[in-house]
C-alpha positions as CSV (number, residue, x, y, z in Angstrom):
1,X,38.5,14.9,43.7
2,X,38.5,18.6,42.9
3,X,39.9,17.8,39.5
4,X,37.3,15.2,38.9
5,X,34.5,17.6,39.9
6,X,36.0,20.2,37.6
7,X,36.1,17.8,34.7
8,X,32.5,16.8,35.3
9,X,31.4,20.4,35.5
10,X,33.3,21.1,32.2
11,X,31.4,18.2,30.5
12,X,28.1,19.6,31.7
13,X,29.0,23.0,30.2
14,X,29.9,21.4,26.9
15,X,26.6,19.5,26.8
16,X,24.5,22.6,27.7
17,X,26.3,24.7,25.1
18,X,25.5,22.2,22.4
19,X,22.0,22.8,21.3
20,X,21.8,19.6,19.2
21,X,22.8,17.5,22.3
22,X,20.2,19.2,24.4
23,X,17.6,18.5,21.7
24,X,18.6,14.8,21.6
25,X,18.5,14.5,25.4
26,X,15.3,16.4,26.1
27,X,13.6,17.2,22.8
28,X,13.6,13.7,21.3
29,X,11.8,11.9,24.3
30,X,9.2,14.6,24.4
31,X,8.5,14.4,20.6
32,X,8.4,10.6,20.7
33,X,6.0,10.4,23.7
34,X,3.7,13.0,22.1
35,X,3.7,11.2,18.8
36,X,3.3,7.7,20.1
37,X,0.8,8.8,22.8
38,X,-1.6,10.7,20.5
39,X,-1.0,9.1,17.0
40,X,-0.8,5.4,17.8
41,X,-4.3,4.2,18.4
42,X,-6.5,1.4,17.1
43,X,-9.6,3.6,17.7
44,X,-11.3,5.7,15.0
45,X,-12.6,9.2,15.4
46,X,-14.2,11.7,13.0
47,X,-14.4,9.2,10.1
48,X,-16.2,10.7,7.1
49,X,-19.2,8.7,5.9
50,X,-21.9,9.1,3.3
51,X,-25.6,8.2,3.6
52,X,-27.9,6.7,1.0
53,X,-31.3,6.8,2.5
54,X,-33.8,5.1,0.2
55,X,-36.6,5.3,2.8
56,X,-36.3,8.8,4.2
57,X,-38.5,8.2,7.2
58,X,-38.4,9.3,10.8
59,X,-36.7,6.1,12.0
60,X,-33.8,6.3,9.5
61,X,-33.3,10.0,10.4
62,X,-33.0,9.1,14.1
63,X,-30.4,6.4,13.3
64,X,-28.5,8.9,11.1
65,X,-28.6,11.5,13.8
66,X,-27.3,9.0,16.4
67,X,-24.4,7.9,14.2
68,X,-23.6,11.5,13.2
69,X,-23.8,12.6,16.8
70,X,-21.2,10.2,18.0
71,X,-17.5,11.2,18.1
72,X,-16.6,8.4,15.7
73,X,-18.4,9.5,12.5
74,X,-19.1,12.7,10.6
75,X,-21.7,12.7,7.8
76,X,-19.7,14.1,4.9
77,X,-22.5,14.0,2.3
78,X,-25.8,12.4,1.4
79,X,-26.0,10.6,-2.0
80,X,-29.0,9.7,-4.0
81,X,-28.1,6.6,-5.9
82,X,-25.9,3.5,-5.6
83,X,-24.0,4.7,-8.8
84,X,-22.4,7.5,-6.7
85,X,-20.8,5.1,-4.2
86,X,-17.8,4.3,-6.4
87,X,-17.1,8.0,-7.1
88,X,-17.3,9.1,-3.4
89,X,-14.8,6.3,-2.5
90,X,-12.4,7.3,-5.3
91,X,-12.3,10.9,-4.0
92,X,-10.7,9.4,-0.9
93,X,-12.4,11.3,1.9
94,X,-15.4,9.1,2.6
95,X,-14.5,5.8,4.3
96,X,-17.9,4.2,4.5
97,X,-21.4,4.5,3.0
98,X,-24.6,3.5,4.9
99,X,-27.5,2.3,2.7
100,X,-30.9,2.2,4.3
101,X,-33.4,-0.1,2.5
102,X,-36.6,1.2,1.0
103,X,-39.6,1.2,3.3
104,X,-37.3,0.8,6.3
105,X,-39.9,1.9,8.9
106,X,-42.6,-0.3,7.4
107,X,-40.4,-3.3,7.4
108,X,-39.5,-2.6,11.0
109,X,-43.1,-2.3,12.1
110,X,-44.6,-5.1,10.1
111,X,-41.9,-7.8,10.1
112,X,-40.1,-6.5,13.2
113,X,-36.8,-6.3,11.3
114,X,-35.0,-4.0,8.9
115,X,-31.7,-3.9,7.2
116,X,-28.8,-1.4,6.9
117,X,-26.0,-2.0,4.4
118,X,-22.5,-0.9,5.5
119,X,-20.2,-0.4,2.5
120,X,-16.6,0.4,3.4
121,X,-13.5,1.5,1.6
122,X,-11.3,-1.5,2.4
123,X,-8.0,-0.2,1.0
124,X,-7.1,-0.1,4.7
125,X,-8.7,-3.4,6.0
126,X,-8.1,-2.6,9.7
127,X,-10.0,0.7,9.5
128,X,-12.8,-0.9,7.4
129,X,-13.2,-3.6,10.0
130,X,-13.2,-1.2,12.9
131,X,-15.8,1.1,11.1
132,X,-18.1,-1.9,10.6
133,X,-17.8,-2.9,14.3
134,X,-18.5,0.6,15.5
135,X,-21.6,1.0,13.3
136,X,-22.9,-2.4,14.4
137,X,-22.4,-1.4,18.0
138,X,-24.3,1.9,17.5
139,X,-27.1,0.1,15.7
140,X,-27.3,-2.5,18.5
141,X,-27.5,0.2,21.1
142,X,-30.2,1.9,19.1
143,X,-32.2,-1.4,18.9
144,X,-32.0,-1.7,22.7
145,X,-33.3,1.8,23.2
146,X,-36.4,1.3,20.9
147,X,-37.1,-2.2,22.3
148,X,-37.6,-0.9,25.8
149,X,-41.3,-0.3,25.0
150,X,-41.7,-2.9,22.2
151,X,-42.4,-6.6,22.7
152,X,-41.4,-8.6,20.7
153,X,-38.4,-6.4,19.9
154,X,-37.4,-4.8,16.6
155,X,-34.2,-6.1,15.0
156,X,-31.9,-4.1,12.8
157,X,-29.6,-6.2,10.7
158,X,-26.4,-5.0,9.0
159,X,-25.1,-6.3,5.7
160,X,-21.5,-5.6,5.1
161,X,-19.7,-5.0,1.8
162,X,-16.0,-4.1,1.4
163,X,-14.9,-2.2,-1.7
164,X,-11.4,-2.7,-3.3
165,X,-10.3,-5.4,-0.8
166,X,-13.3,-7.7,-0.1
167,X,-11.1,-10.3,1.8
168,X,-9.6,-7.5,4.0
169,X,-6.0,-8.5,3.3
170,X,-3.6,-6.5,5.4
171,X,-0.9,-6.8,2.7
172,X,-3.0,-4.4,0.5
173,X,-2.1,-1.7,3.1
174,X,1.4,-2.6,3.9
175,X,2.9,-3.0,0.4
176,X,2.1,0.7,-0.5
177,X,3.3,1.8,3.0
178,X,6.5,-0.2,2.9
179,X,7.2,1.1,-0.6
180,X,6.9,4.6,0.7
181,X,9.2,4.0,3.6
182,X,11.9,2.4,1.5
183,X,11.8,5.1,-1.2
184,X,12.1,7.7,1.5
185,X,15.0,5.8,3.1
186,X,17.0,5.2,0.0
187,X,16.2,8.6,-1.6
188,X,16.4,11.1,1.3
189,X,18.5,9.5,4.0
190,X,21.1,8.0,1.8
191,X,21.4,11.2,-0.3
192,X,21.8,13.4,2.8
193,X,24.5,11.1,4.2
194,X,26.3,10.8,0.9
195,X,26.6,14.5,0.3
196,X,27.4,15.2,4.0
197,X,30.2,12.7,3.8
198,X,31.8,14.7,1.0
199,X,31.5,17.8,3.1
200,X,32.9,16.1,6.2
201,X,35.9,14.9,4.3
202,X,36.5,18.3,2.6
203,X,36.1,16.9,-0.9
204,X,32.8,18.7,-1.6
205,X,34.5,22.1,-1.7
206,X,37.0,20.7,-4.2
207,X,34.2,19.5,-6.4
208,X,32.3,22.8,-6.1
209,X,35.3,24.9,-7.2
210,X,36.0,22.6,-10.1
211,X,34.8,23.6,-13.7
212,X,31.7,21.6,-13.1
213,X,28.8,23.8,-12.1
214,X,27.4,23.3,-8.5
215,X,24.0,22.0,-9.7
216,X,25.8,19.5,-11.9
217,X,27.8,18.2,-8.9
218,X,24.6,17.8,-6.9
219,X,22.8,16.2,-9.8
220,X,25.7,13.8,-10.3
221,X,25.6,12.8,-6.6
222,X,21.8,12.2,-6.5
223,X,21.3,10.6,-9.9
224,X,22.4,7.1,-8.8
225,X,19.8,7.2,-6.0
226,X,17.1,8.1,-8.5
227,X,18.1,5.0,-10.5
228,X,18.3,2.8,-7.4
229,X,15.0,4.1,-6.0
230,X,13.2,3.4,-9.3
231,X,14.5,-0.2,-9.3
232,X,13.3,-0.6,-5.7
233,X,9.9,0.7,-6.6
234,X,9.7,-1.7,-9.5
235,X,10.8,-4.7,-7.4
236,X,8.2,-3.9,-4.7
237,X,5.4,-3.6,-7.3
238,X,6.4,-6.8,-9.0
239,X,6.5,-8.7,-5.7
240,X,3.2,-7.2,-4.6
241,X,1.5,-8.2,-7.9
242,X,2.9,-11.7,-8.4
243,X,3.6,-12.8,-4.8
244,X,0.9,-11.1,-2.8
245,X,-1.7,-10.8,-5.6
246,X,-2.2,-7.1,-5.1
247,X,-4.1,-5.7,-8.1
248,X,-3.0,-2.7,-10.1
249,X,-6.3,-1.3,-11.3
250,X,-5.0,2.0,-12.6
251,X,-2.5,3.1,-15.3
252,X,1.0,1.7,-14.9
253,X,2.4,4.8,-16.6
254,X,0.6,7.1,-14.1
255,X,1.9,5.0,-11.2
256,X,5.4,5.2,-12.6
257,X,5.3,9.0,-13.0
258,X,3.8,9.5,-9.5
259,X,6.5,7.2,-8.0
260,X,9.3,9.2,-9.8
261,X,7.7,12.5,-8.5
262,X,7.9,11.2,-5.0
263,X,11.4,9.9,-5.4
264,X,12.5,13.4,-6.6
265,X,10.7,14.9,-3.7
266,X,12.5,12.7,-1.2
267,X,15.8,13.3,-2.9
268,X,15.3,17.1,-2.7
269,X,14.5,16.7,0.9
270,X,17.7,14.7,1.4
271,X,19.7,17.4,-0.3
272,X,18.1,20.0,2.0
273,X,19.1,18.0,5.1
274,X,22.6,17.8,3.8
275,X,22.8,21.6,3.5
276,X,22.1,22.1,7.2
277,X,24.3,19.2,8.4
278,X,28.0,19.3,8.9
279,X,28.5,15.6,9.7
280,X,27.0,12.2,8.7
281,X,25.9,11.7,12.3
282,X,23.9,14.9,12.3
283,X,22.4,14.1,8.9
284,X,21.4,10.6,10.2
285,X,19.8,12.0,13.3
286,X,17.8,14.6,11.4
287,X,16.8,12.0,8.8
288,X,15.6,9.6,11.5
289,X,13.8,12.2,13.5
290,X,12.5,14.3,10.6
291,X,11.7,11.5,8.2
292,X,11.3,8.0,9.7
293,X,9.0,8.8,12.6
294,X,6.7,11.1,10.6
295,X,6.6,8.7,7.6
296,X,5.5,5.8,9.8
297,X,3.3,7.6,12.3
298,X,1.8,10.7,10.5
299,X,1.5,9.5,6.9
300,X,-1.6,7.3,7.5
301,X,0.5,4.2,6.7
302,X,-0.5,2.4,9.9
303,X,-2.7,4.8,11.9
304,X,-5.7,6.7,10.6
305,X,-5.0,10.4,10.5
306,X,-8.6,11.4,11.1
307,X,-8.3,9.8,14.6
308,X,-5.4,11.9,15.6
309,X,-5.7,15.3,17.5
310,X,-6.2,18.3,15.2
311,X,-2.6,19.7,15.6
312,X,-1.2,16.3,14.4
313,X,-3.7,16.3,11.5
314,X,-2.4,19.7,10.4
315,X,1.2,18.7,10.8
316,X,0.6,15.6,8.7
317,X,-0.2,17.8,5.7
318,X,3.5,18.7,5.4
319,X,4.6,15.1,5.2
320,X,5.2,14.1,1.5
321,X,4.6,10.5,2.3
322,X,1.0,11.1,3.3
323,X,0.1,12.4,-0.2
324,X,2.1,9.6,-1.9
325,X,0.3,6.9,0.0
326,X,-3.1,8.4,-0.9
327,X,-1.9,8.5,-4.6
328,X,-0.5,5.0,-4.8
329,X,-3.5,3.4,-3.0
330,X,-5.9,5.3,-5.3
331,X,-4.1,4.1,-8.5
332,X,-3.4,0.5,-7.4
333,X,-6.6,-0.4,-5.6
334,X,-9.2,2.0,-6.9
335,X,-8.0,2.5,-10.5
336,X,-8.0,6.3,-10.1
337,X,-7.0,8.6,-12.9
338,X,-5.2,11.9,-12.7
339,X,-8.6,13.6,-12.6
340,X,-9.1,12.1,-9.1
341,X,-5.6,12.5,-7.7
342,X,-4.6,15.9,-9.3
343,X,-4.7,17.8,-6.0
344,X,-2.4,15.4,-4.2
345,X,0.0,15.3,-7.2
346,X,0.0,19.1,-7.2
347,X,0.8,19.3,-3.5
348,X,3.7,16.8,-4.0
349,X,5.0,18.8,-6.9
350,X,4.8,22.0,-4.9
351,X,6.7,20.4,-2.0
352,X,9.4,19.1,-4.4
353,X,9.9,22.6,-5.9
354,X,10.0,24.2,-2.4
355,X,12.7,21.7,-1.2
356,X,14.8,22.2,-4.3
357,X,14.6,26.0,-4.1
358,X,15.6,26.0,-0.5
359,X,18.4,23.6,-1.1
360,X,19.8,25.7,-4.0
361,X,19.6,28.8,-1.8
362,X,21.5,27.1,1.0
363,X,24.2,25.9,-1.3
364,X,24.6,29.4,-2.8
365,X,25.0,30.8,0.7
366,X,27.8,28.2,1.4
367,X,29.6,29.1,-1.8
368,X,29.7,32.8,-1.1
C-alpha cells in the first residue's frame, strides 16, 4: 500500500511540475467557460445604427432618443439622404438605418398612423432579423406609452428592407465563415504539425545544417500548404457561387489577393506555433486552443462581436480571422473595393509581417 501511495504521490508531483498539463487541466476549462458564457449569445448589444430623419420633429426625436437610450443600439451617425445608405453599409460599422418618413408627426396626428423604415445590412441574416425584431419591439412599446392618453390610439408601422441578402439566407454567412475556418486549419494547424514532426523526429536539425538556407527549408515546408489552401479557397468559392447561389459582387482579383494574404498570415502563425512546440501533440493543443476556438467564437463568424463584453471585443482585434471575414463579406456581398477595406487589409498584412518576424527570430535562437 505504501508503494502505491508513493507512486500516486510521484504522479501528482509530475503533473504539478508540468506547466502545460496544469494549463490543460485547469486553464482550458476556465478559458472555455468564459468564452462560451460571454461570447455565445443570440442577443444583440451596442449595435451601431444610422438615422435618416426626413421629418425632424419632436416625435421622431423622442423615438430616436428611446432607441439610442436602450442598451441594444448606438446611434453611430445621422445621414441626410438615401444615397448615403449604401456607403455607410459598405464601411461595415453600421448594421441598420432607420428612415423616418416626411411629415411624421402630422401623419400621426391626422391619420393616426406613421411609418418607420428599417433597412438592415443582411450579410449576417440572423443579426439583421434580430435587429428588426428589437426595433419593432421598441416602437411597439413607444406606441403603448403615447396611447395611454390618446383614443383612438396612434399606430407606428415599420417597413423592413434587407440590403445584400434580401431573402435572409443563412448560407451567405456560413460560406465565408467556413472558408475562413478551413483556410486556418489547413494553413496554420497542418503547417505547425508538419514542421514539429520534423523536429520531433530529429530530421529538422539535419535539414537546417544542410547547404540549403534555413528560410529556404521553411519555405519548402510551407509552400505545398499555400498551394493546397488556394485550391481549397477556390473550391469553396465555386461551390458557394454555383451550388448556393452566393453572389460575388466585387473583384475576383481582389478577392484572390486578400485570400492569399490571409493564407500567408495563417501559415506564418503556424510556423510561429511550431517554433514554440517540441511535439506534434503540443502543436495540436496550441492550434486547437489558440486558433480554433477564437476563430469560431471571437471572429464574428457566428456571434456578433458588438454583443460581447468589452474585454472580448478588444481581444477579437488580434484574431486574423475577424479581419478576413470582414474583408471577404465586403467583397463578395457588398462589392467593396480596396478603398473600403484598406484598413482591414493593412491590419492583416501587419499581423503577417509580425508573425513572420517572430518566427524567424525564434528559429535563429534555436540555431545558435
